[in-house]
C-alpha positions, 0 to 999 in steps of 0.5 A: 644652513648657509646663506649666499645672499644678504639683503642688509638694512643700513641705518641702525644695522650697519651705521648708527643712525641715532648718532648721525641724527643727533650730530646733524640735528645739533648743527641745524638747530645751532644754525637757526639759533634754536637751543640744541638741548637734550629735550629738543633733540628727543622731541625731534627724534620722537616726531621723526620716528613717528613720521617714519612709522607712518611712511612705512605703513604707507599712510604718508609719502616721503616728501610729506615726511620731509616737508613737515617734520621740522614744522611738527618739531616746532609745534611739539617743542614750542619754538617758532619755525619760519624756514622748515623746508630749508631746515630740512634741506640743511639737515639732509646735507649734514646727514649725508656727511655723517656715516658712523659705523657700528663697531665691527660692521666692516669686519663682519662684511670682510668675513662674509663677502667671499661667501655671499652676494651683499646688497643694501636695501634701505628706505632712506633718502636716495641722495643722502644714503648714496653719499653715506655709503661712499664715505663709510666704506660700505660701498667696497663690500656691496653688490647693489644698493636699493633705496625705496626712491629708486625702486619705487616701493618701500619696506615692508612692501615685498617689491623692494626685495623682489626688485633687488633679487632680480637685479642681482640675478639671484635664483635660489631665494631659499639661500637669501637672508634679510637682515635689519633692525626694524621689525615693522619694515625690515622683518615684515618686508622680508616675510612678505617676500617669502624670505628668511629674516634676521632681526638685529637687536643690539639693544636687547629690546622686547618684541611686542609685535606679532612679527616673528623673525626666523633669527634674532641676534645681539651682535655681528658674531652671532649673525656671521655664525648664522650666515656661514653655518656649515660652510667649510674653510674654503670660501665660495669666492662669490663674484663681486659686482663693482657698483657706482653711485 
């Protein structure tokens, strides 16, 4: 079955958020004279990841996540944090300038762009994600970018996907594929919206949840084959929209 509309997650699906997070965090810690040790970096990652999971479950708001993550990091790491909100602003600034593509990401988009409408659907911070999309080159391939801030709903809420499809003018939802690395947000959200889903599992992790994607892939070649299955050599030549961020 071929798909002619892709709703793609961005971080750890097309861009390596882990690498950008590490790069940006080191700059922040060094600015505030906090040791940028592997231990401190891992502590921050665990704190931040936990807050994002709470956000995805709807238990906290994004502004609370951003306001408290460096405070919680300091508590967990046993270091004094006196300017947590400014640290967060600095971190966001560094992060907005870091867009590390996975190997093969742009080549994958080049291979499918003539066959499918492509949109990015992300829970990331609006101003940060906008700049990262620009500097990464992803903007050249996408027909729309939908952040949770802009839409007013975050994955796994189905509304973020529904809003994207309505804005894109997509009518045949059986030809839509939601693609992402997070089972609890990307895949669960796609299922909530009644859409087919594909789990990007580059790290070959075990799925210990009761969330069952329609597909699971380990690389972009597998994903491309799913999207283009049964398509002849002549592309659809999907009309692309020029977007501005």
